[in-house]
C-alpha positions as CSV (number, residue, x, y, z in Angstrom):
1,M,-46.5,-48.5,36.0
2,N,-48.8,-45.4,35.3
3,E,-46.9,-41.5,34.9
4,I,-48.0,-40.7,38.9
5,E,-45.8,-43.7,39.9
6,K,-43.2,-43.6,37.5
7,A,-42.7,-39.4,38.9
8,A,-42.4,-40.8,42.0
9,E,-39.5,-43.1,41.3
10,V,-37.6,-40.4,39.5
11,L,-38.3,-38.0,42.8
12,R,-37.5,-40.6,45.2
13,G,-34.0,-41.4,43.1
14,G,-33.0,-37.5,43.0
15,G,-34.8,-36.3,39.7
16,V,-36.8,-33.2,39.2
17,V,-40.9,-33.8,37.8
18,V,-42.8,-31.2,36.3
19,Y,-46.1,-31.7,37.1
20,P,-50.2,-29.8,37.4
21,T,-51.5,-28.5,40.6
22,D,-55.6,-26.9,40.6
23,T,-53.1,-23.4,39.4
24,L,-50.5,-23.6,37.8
25,Y,-47.5,-26.5,37.1
26,A,-45.0,-27.3,39.5
27,L,-41.2,-28.1,39.9
28,G,-40.6,-31.1,41.9
29,A,-38.1,-33.0,44.1
30,S,-37.8,-34.4,47.2
31,I,-37.4,-32.4,50.1
32,Y,-35.5,-34.5,51.9
33,D,-32.7,-34.6,49.0
34,E,-31.1,-31.3,49.0
35,D,-29.6,-32.0,46.0
36,A,-32.4,-32.5,43.7
37,V,-33.9,-28.8,45.9
38,K,-30.8,-27.5,44.8
39,R,-31.4,-28.2,41.4
40,V,-34.7,-26.4,41.3
41,Y,-33.1,-23.7,42.4
42,E,-30.9,-23.3,38.8
43,I,-33.3,-24.7,36.9
44,K,-35.4,-22.3,38.1
45,R,-33.0,-19.4,38.7
46,R,-34.0,-18.3,41.7
47,P,-32.3,-17.4,45.0
48,P,-31.7,-19.9,47.5
49,S,-32.5,-17.5,50.0
50,M,-36.1,-17.6,48.4
51,H,-37.5,-20.6,50.5
52,M,-40.2,-22.8,48.2
53,P,-43.3,-23.7,48.8
54,V,-44.1,-27.9,49.1
55,A,-46.6,-30.0,48.3
56,V,-47.9,-33.2,50.4
57,G,-50.3,-35.8,49.9
58,S,-53.3,-34.8,52.1
59,V,-54.6,-32.5,54.7
60,D,-53.3,-34.5,57.2
61,L,-49.4,-35.3,56.5
62,I,-49.4,-31.3,56.8
63,E,-48.0,-31.4,60.3
64,S,-45.8,-33.7,58.9
65,V,-43.5,-30.5,57.9
66,A,-45.0,-27.9,60.0
67,V,-46.0,-27.2,63.0
68,M,-49.8,-26.1,62.4
69,N,-51.5,-23.9,65.6
70,G,-55.2,-23.1,65.6
71,N,-55.6,-20.6,63.0
72,A,-53.9,-23.1,60.3
73,R,-56.3,-25.8,61.5
74,K,-58.9,-24.0,60.6
75,I,-57.9,-22.6,57.4
76,A,-57.3,-25.9,56.4
77,R,-60.2,-27.7,57.4
78,K,-62.0,-25.1,55.2
79,F,-59.9,-24.4,52.0
80,L,-57.6,-27.4,51.4
81,P,-57.0,-29.2,49.1
82,G,-57.0,-26.2,47.4
83,A,-55.7,-23.0,45.7
84,L,-54.1,-22.2,49.4
85,T,-50.4,-21.9,50.6
86,L,-50.0,-21.7,54.5
87,V,-46.8,-20.5,55.8
88,M,-46.1,-21.9,59.4
89,E,-43.7,-22.8,62.0
90,K,-41.0,-25.8,60.3
91,R,-40.1,-29.0,61.6
92,E,-36.8,-28.9,62.8
93,D,-36.1,-31.8,60.1
94,V,-36.4,-30.1,57.1
95,P,-33.8,-29.3,55.1
96,E,-32.8,-25.3,55.1
97,T,-32.5,-25.8,51.7
98,V,-36.1,-26.0,51.3
99,A,-37.1,-23.4,54.2
100,G,-36.5,-21.0,56.8
101,E,-37.9,-20.9,60.1
102,K,-41.0,-21.2,58.6
103,I,-42.3,-23.1,55.9
104,A,-44.6,-22.4,53.0
105,V,-47.3,-25.5,52.5
106,R,-49.5,-26.4,50.1
107,V,-52.4,-29.1,49.2
108,P,-53.4,-29.0,45.9
109,D,-56.7,-29.7,44.9
110,C,-55.0,-32.0,42.0
111,D,-55.4,-36.2,42.0
112,A,-52.1,-36.2,40.5
113,A,-50.1,-33.6,42.7
114,L,-51.9,-35.1,45.6
115,E,-51.0,-38.9,44.1
116,L,-47.5,-38.1,43.6
117,A,-47.2,-36.1,47.2
118,S,-48.8,-39.4,48.4
119,L,-46.0,-41.7,46.5
120,A,-43.4,-39.3,47.5
121,G,-43.0,-37.6,49.7
122,P,-43.1,-34.2,50.3
123,I,-42.4,-32.4,47.0
124,T,-41.1,-29.2,46.5
125,A,-44.3,-26.6,45.1
126,T,-42.6,-24.0,43.5
127,S,-44.0,-22.5,40.4
128,A,-43.1,-24.5,36.7
129,N,-40.8,-21.7,34.5
130,I,-38.0,-19.6,35.4
131,H,-37.9,-17.2,37.9
132,G,-39.8,-13.8,36.7
133,M,-40.6,-15.4,33.4
134,E,-44.8,-16.7,32.2
135,E,-46.5,-18.3,34.6
136,P,-46.7,-22.0,33.2
137,S,-50.8,-22.8,33.2
138,D,-50.1,-25.0,30.9
139,V,-47.0,-27.8,30.6
140,E,-45.8,-26.3,27.1
141,I,-45.0,-23.5,29.0
142,S,-43.3,-24.9,31.1
143,R,-41.5,-27.5,28.1
144,K,-40.4,-24.0,27.0
145,Q,-39.0,-22.6,29.3
146,L,-37.1,-25.4,31.0
147,G,-36.2,-27.9,28.3
148,G,-34.6,-31.2,29.4
149,M,-34.0,-29.7,32.4
150,A,-36.7,-31.3,34.4
151,D,-35.9,-35.5,34.4
152,I,-40.5,-35.9,33.0
153,Y,-43.1,-33.7,32.5
154,I,-46.9,-35.1,33.4
155,D,-49.5,-33.5,30.9
156,G,-52.6,-32.2,33.1
157,G,-54.2,-29.8,30.5
158,K,-54.8,-26.7,30.7
159,L,-54.7,-25.4,34.5
160,G,-56.7,-21.9,35.9
161,G,-53.1,-20.1,35.9
162,I,-54.2,-17.6,39.2
163,P,-51.2,-18.6,41.3
164,S,-52.3,-19.7,45.0
165,T,-53.5,-17.6,47.9
166,I,-50.5,-17.6,50.4
167,V,-51.7,-16.8,54.1
168,D,-48.7,-16.6,57.1
169,V,-50.9,-18.6,60.3
170,S,-48.1,-19.1,62.1
171,G,-48.4,-15.9,64.4
172,G,-51.9,-14.8,65.9
173,E,-53.4,-13.4,63.5
174,I,-54.3,-14.2,59.7
175,R,-52.0,-12.3,58.0
176,I,-52.2,-12.9,53.5
177,I,-49.1,-12.0,52.0
178,R,-50.2,-12.8,48.4
179,E,-53.7,-13.1,47.3
180,G,-54.8,-15.0,44.8
181,A,-56.8,-17.4,43.5
182,I,-59.2,-17.3,46.9
183,V,-59.8,-13.9,47.4
184,K,-59.2,-12.2,51.0
185,E,-62.9,-12.3,52.2
186,R,-63.3,-15.4,51.5
187,L,-60.7,-15.9,53.8
188,H,-62.2,-13.6,56.8
189,E,-66.2,-15.3,56.4
């Protein structure tokens, strides 16, 4: 069993994993395990009112957690996998612990993250740090902040360090919530 398979097993068993993405290290738990998701909020010291992004294993799997409209499909085809988070209407079976009416979805351009989310199902993709502290571009930053609170750490080396761009495509227009790795000019090309 390789490291990703072991991490997927930990996630399926209700554990919490630190894993690399194409931007920063993320703190993952199965979105369907409400206790594990609550643990992520506790580890990050993040208020539950601040919902978490979710990573899925492929563009095709976005619709397992979200309702995609034409804008969402167009942007997903152009930029995903990549450093973009799409905010869309969530599917009803997605627990409230993860998302309200809308859900933020990532398909990271990172083999480890994609394999992990493919094996374990949709997982949380919030940055693996204490809320408001240094962004985790290196697994050691996460390890220093989180210590033994995560069940397993996957070391993917030094990452880009620039957060993903967050775009709300739930309505009729494309609205940038946070400019990150993908600049707004590219989104409107």
